[in-house]
Every structure is written in structure tokens, then in C-alpha cells.
N, C-alpha and C positions, 0 to 999 in steps of 0.2 A: 398615938402617931397615926396619921392618915395613910391609907393605902395609896400606892402609887397610881396616878391617873392612867387609865387605859389609853393605848395609842388611838389617834383619830382614825376612824374607819369610815368608809363611804357606804351608806345605806343602799340597798337594792331599791330601784325606783318604785317597786310595788310593796315595799315593806309595810308602810303605814296602812295602805288600803287592805292588804291581807290580814294584818293584825286587827284592824277594826272590824273585819267581817264577822268575827265571833261575837261582837257586840251589836251587830245589826239587828234591827227590828226588836228591841227590848220590849217586853210585855208592859202594859199599863198597870199601875197600882190602882185597884178598884176596891171600893168598900160598899157593902150593901147598906141600904137599898139603892138601887139605880136601875135605869132603863137604857138600853143600847139598841142601835140598829146597825145591821151588817150588810154590806153589798160586795159581792165578788163579780166583777165585770170582765167578760172575755174580750180582750183587745190585744192580740198578738202583734198587730201591725199599727198600733196606735201612735199618734205623734206625741212623743214624750214631752216636747216643749209645750205643746197645747195643753196637755194634761196638767203639767206643772203650773202653767199660767192660770188654769181654771181654779186650781187650789189657792193660788195667790190672790185671785179675785175674791174668793170666799173669805179669806183672811182679812183682805182690805175692807170688806163690808163691815167687819167688827173691829176695825182700828188696829189690826195686827199686820205687820209688814213681813213678807217672806222674801228673803234675798238668796242670792247664790244660784248656781246651775241646778237643773233637775237632779233630784236624788231618789234613791230607791225607797226611802220611807221618811215620813214626816209626822210629828205629833204636835198639835196645837191646842191651846185652851182659848176658846173664842168667847168665853163668858157664859152665854146661855147653854153652851154645849162644848164638848171636846171632840176634836176630829183626829183620827189617826189614818194615815194613808200608807199603803205598802204596794210597791210595784214588783211583780214577778215577770218571768219571761213571757208568759201567754195571758196573764190577767192582772188586774189591779184590785186591791181590796180597800174598802172605806169602812171605817167603824166610827159611829157617832155615839157619844156617851153623855147622858144627863144624870148627874148624881143627885141623891136626895130622894125623898118619898114622892113618887108620881102616882100614888093611889094604888088600886088593885092591880095585879099583874096584867099588863097589856091594855090598861084602861087609857093610858097615854103613852105613846111611843116616842123615842128620841128623835126620829126623823121629822116629827111635827115641828121641831125647833129649827130645822134647816130650811132655808128659803127653797120654795118649790121650783122656781125657775132655775136656780143653780143645779138642783138635782136633775131636772130635765135636760140640762146641758151636759151631763156627764157622757163621756165617749165609751163605746163598748156595749156588748149585749149581756144581760143579766144571766149569770150562771147560778148564783145563790143570793137570796134576799131573806134576811131573818131579823125578826124583832126579839130582843132578849129582855127578860125581866129577872132581876137578881133580888131576892128577898132574904132577910135575916130569919133564921129558924132557931128558936130557943127551946121549943118543946118537941113533941113527937111529930113525925111527918104527917101532913094532912092526908086524908083518904085519897089514894090515886085515882079511884073511879070518879070521885067528886071533882078532882082537878081536871081529869080528862073531859068531863061534862062541861065544866065552867070555862076552860081555856083552850081546849083542843077539839071542840065539836064532837066530843064522845069518841074520838078515834083511839085505837089501842096505843098505849104509851110505850116508848122505849126509855128506860130509866135505869139508873144505878146510883149507888153511893160511890162517890169518887174521892180521890185523895185519901184512901183508907178511912172513909166515913167522915171526913171533914166537911163534905158538902154533898148535896143530892142534885143530879141534873136529869132533866126529862124533856123529851120532845116527841113528836109523831112523824118527823121527817116528811111532812106533807106541805104542799103549797096551798094556801088559803085563797079565796076569791080576790083578795087585795093584792095577790102576788107575793106575799111574804109567808115564810114559815115562822114557827115559834119555838123558843128555847127558854125553859123556866129552870132557874137554879136557886136552891135554898142553901144558904151559907151557914154552917155551924161554927167552925173554928178556923177558917182559912185566914191567913194574913193577907193584906192587900196585894202584895206581890204574888203570893200563891193564887189568889183569886184571878189576877190578871193572866197568869200562865194557864190556869185551868180553863178560862174562857177562850183564850187563844187556841188551846188544843182542841176544844169542842168545835169551834168555828172552822179550824183547819181540817178537821175530819170531814165535815160537810163539803168544804170547798174542794179539797183534794179528791173526795169521793166523786164529785161531779166531773171534775177535770179528767179523772181516770176513765169515767164512763164515755168520754167523747170517742174513745177508740171502738166501742161496741157497734155503733152503726157502720163504721168502716169495715169491721170484721164480718158483719152480716152481708154487707154489699159485696165483699170479697169472696164469700163462699161460692156462689154460682160461677163466678169468673174462674176460680180455681178448678171447680169441677169440669168446666168446659176445657180448660187447658190440660187437665189430666187426661181427658178423653182424647184430645187431639194428640198428646204425646204418646199415648198408648197406640193410637192408630198409626202414627209415624213409625214407632219402633217395630210394630207388627209388620208393617209394609216393608221395613228394612231388612227383615230376615229373608224374605224371598225376592228382594228387589234386583232387577237387572242393572247392568252398568248404565244403561240409557235412562233408567229411572232416578238415578242418584242425584243428579243436579236439582230436579224438582223437589225431591224429599229434603235436600239441604236447604232449599229456599223456604219451604214450609217450616222447617225446624228453626231456622234463623229468625223468621218472623215471630214464631211462638216464643222463643227465648227473649226477643226484644220486648214483646208485650208483657212478659212476666217481670223482667227487670224494670220496666217502666212503672208497673204497679208497686213494686218493692220500693222504688225511689220515692213514690208518692205517699206511701203510708208507713215507711220505716220510722220516721220521727214520731208519728202518732202512737204506734205500738210501744216504742221505747219510752215516750213520755208517760203512757198509761202505766207501764211497769214501775216507773219512778214514783208517780203519784200514789200508786197502790202501796208501795213500800212505806211512803210517808203516812198514809192512812193507818197502816198496821202499827207503825212506830207510835203515832199519837195515841191510838187506842191503848197501847200498852202503858203509856205515860199517865193515862187516867187512873190507874190502879183501882179498877172497879170492884165493887161488892154487890152481889145480887140483892134486889128487893123482891120479896116473895110475890110471885104471880106476874112479874114483868120481865120482858126481854132486856138483856143488857145491850150496850152499844156494840160490843164485840159480836155478840150473837146475831143482832140485826144486820150489821154491816157485812160480816163474813157470809151470812146466809144469802144476802142479795148480791154482794159485790164480788165474792170469790168466783161464782160460776161465770159471771160476765168477764172477769179477768182471765179465767181459764179458756173461754172462748177466744178471747183476743190472743192469748199466748198460743193456743192451737193453730189459729189462722196464720200467725207469724211463722211459726215453725213449718207449717204446711207449705207456705209459699217459698220458704227457704229451701225446703226439701225438693219442691218441684223445680226450682231454679237449678239446683245441683244436678238433678236427674236430667233436665233438659240440656245442661251443659255437657254432661257426660255422654248423652246421646249425640249431641253435636260433634263432640270430639271423635266418637266412633265413626259417625258418618263421614266426617271430614277425612279420617284416616282411610276409609274405603275409597273416597273420591281421589285421594292422593295415590292410592295404589292403582286405581284405574288410569289415572293420568300417567303413572309410571309405565303401565303396560302399553298404553298408547304410544308413549315416547319410545319404548322398546321396539314396538312394531314399526314405528317410523324410522328408527335407526336401522332395523333389519332391511327395510325397504330401501333406505339410502345406500346401505352396503351392497344390496343386489344391483341398484342402479350404477354404483361405482364399479362393480364387477363387470357389468355389461359395457360401461363406458371404457373399461380397461381392455376388454376383448375387442371392442370396436376400434379403440385406439391402436391396438396391436395389429389389427387387420389393416387399418389406415396406414400405419407405419410401414407394413409390408408392401402395400401398394406404393407408398412414397419411395421406398428403396427401389422398387421396380421402375417407377417413373423417372427417378433421378438417374438410374443406370441407363434407361432408354435415351434420355436426352443427352447424357454424357457420352454414351457411345456414338450418338449421332454427331456430336462435336468432334469425336476422334476420327470418324469417317470423313468429315469435311476437311479435317486437318490432313489426313492421309492423301485425299484427292489433291489438296493444294500442293503438297510436297511432290506428288507424282507429276502434276502439271509443271512444277518447277524443274523437272528433269531428273529427280531422284527415282530410283526403282523402288517403289513402295506399292504393295498390294493393299488396297484400301479395305477390301472385304476381310482379308486376313487380319489387318490391324484392328478392325471393329470387333471381330470375333474374339481376338485375344484380350481386348480391353474390357469386355463385358463382365467376366468373373472378377477381374481386378476392381473395377468400379463398384460392383455390387458388394464385395467384401469390405472395401474402404467405407462405403455408405453405411453398411450395417454396423460396423465398428464405431463409426461416428455417432449414430443414433443411440447405441448402447452406452457410450461414454456420456452422452447428454443425460440419459436416464439415471446413471449413477450420481452425476453431479446434482440433479434435482433431488434425488433421495437423501444425499448428504445434507443439502441445504434445508430440507424438511425436518431433519432430526436436530 
């Protein structure tokens, strides 16, 4: 009996893309003997459409049609050679493979089969260029010194048994006059898929190593800048301990400018340091996946890479932490100085308020004096009117003593005027509350 069909569900729009991500960039199945050429081209801002069109043009020359929008990887068999393309965020990788016996190692390289004008048209700058020779090994490993003399100009070899002895890989990590390095692999018992994965790991170690080292010049350039900033911050904080109130605005301006300079540098190099840490992690992971075993008298890949790369990455990590620490200290000093400036402003505001209170008190006393004079003036003019009124009544035949009437009215008028002013004051006070 068949199980009940599940209910119809709606897929997340990214389900297919995310599921296929684990299958992205599958390794090539490789069988010794063969020759390969590898290019890693730095092109973070490259035109992806032009890059894809260039690949399609190469395929078209060999009668193969490439359709669809640009993708992050492509593998094509073009007859005389196979090409594998992989696009990463900052660089693109090209691997050209020629299967079959091509003579002695590096006697003929795979890139010879690729049209030279097409190679010249590739976008980006070369970070890694390597010729690879993979040979079948049935007996004992040839003498490493002889191999170094014949194929690596006598340079010291970095070599190891990889895949728990299933193969031997060796290189000198040097760039020859033709602009290419060399990688020689002897296959003992690797399956084609294992050989493809092993070669991919070895090439990724070199590519990610170079990409990680892009941060080293940034770190070296950053060191004197940080030293200058640290000296400036020390000078500002030292001046801050004995600074007067009048000096604080100038110190705050210096500190703000310093903090802006630091943050600008961090914004400019934060991605480079973060990318270096990520690339370094990938290098360490790929080295671990080699499962190396030592060949007597030769450095392993882990020993060589860690000895050279680890100090460089430590320098980058130290510079990154140093600039972050400097930014934190500058921000803390800025907050302290801003607090001092705020306190100074509060003191200035307090003094201003005290001055305003003093002026208000003076104005109140002046107003009281003026009001006293106003009462006197009103009393004077009102008494004059009373005098005129008394004289008018006397002239009308009434027995009125004008001078006596004026004298009696003065205190009455003064009292009424003072009461009126006092009432006005109370009304104003109540309206203010």
C-alpha cells in the first residue's frame, strides 16, 4: 500500500540554490599521466558578463556552445584540452588539463594547447600561475635531489606523501622566469576522483596563501600611521590632565580629527584583514585535508606554509587588534573630554543664570524705586486736580478752603495709589504661576 502523498508545500525561493551550493565546484576526475596549467587572477571588480563571454568565445572556437547566464563555475571538454573555470568573490581560477603522456614532466605544458591570444585577453592580474605534471609511480620514489635539479632548478623542495601515502606531491613555491611555478605529483593508488580532490587542495593552498598575504602590505603600511596616532592620543590625554577650560575646545577638535582618521583607516582595511583571516583558515583546512606524511630530509607543506604564513598573519592580526584598540581608546578619551566640555558649559550656564538673577534683582529694586516715584507723581498730579476742583467750588460761591482740601487729599491719594500698585503686582504674580 502506498504511503499517503504529502501535502503540497511552497518551496523557499532560495531552496534550490542553497541545496546546490554543496555540489558547487565539484573536483575533476583525473588520471595520470597528465599535464595541467593553473591561473588564479585577481579581479574583484571584473565584469562578470565579459568574463563569461570570453569563456564562451573559447568554447566556440572548439565547436562547443555555452548558454545561460554567467555562473560561478564551468567545466568544458574542448577536445585538445579541458578547461575548468571558478569565480570567487575576489579572484577567478582557470585550470587547463591535457590528459595522456606529454613526455617528461614539464617538457610540454597544458597552456601550450590554449590559444595565446585568448589567454592574453583574460581579465585580472595574476596571483598564482602554476604548471602541474602528474605521473604514475609504480616503484620507489625517484631521488628528490635529482628531481630538484631536473625540474626545479636545484631549489629546496617542499614535499610530502599525501592521502596517507597514496601519492607524493612536491614543489618549491617559486616563480620561474616564465612567470609560472611548478607542482609535481606522483600517483600511487589514488582513484580519479581522489586525484581531482587532491590537486584541487594543493592548488587552493597556493591560491588562498597568496590571497591571505594581500593583507601584509596593508599591515606594514598601517604600522607607522598607528604609531603616529598613538603618539598624538598620548599627547592629547596628557594635555587633558592639566587643561584649562579655555583649552578644552581646541583639544576636543584635535581628538575628533584623530578619531575620524582612525575610523577612516579601519573602514578602508577592515575587509582586507577579515578576508585574510578567512583565507588563512582555508589554507589550514586544506593542509589538514592533505593527510601528509614526511619524506626524509624534506619540509612538509604544513611546515613550510606555517613557518612563512603564520608570522605574516600574526602581523596582520596584531595590526587589526591594535587599530581597534586605538579606536576604542580614542573614543573613550573623546567621551571624557566631551564630558568635561559639557561640565564647563554647565558652569558657564550657571554663571549666566546667576548674572541674570542679579540683573533681575537690580531691575526689581529699580522697578520698586520707580514705582515709589510713580506713586509720588500720581499723588502730586491728583492733589493738583483736587486743588483745581476746590478753587472751582470756591469760585462758585461755596466756602471751600482749597489748600486744606489739597492737604487732606494727599495721604488719601497716596494710599489708594499704593494699594492699586500692590494689587496689580499680586495679579501679575498669580498669572505667572
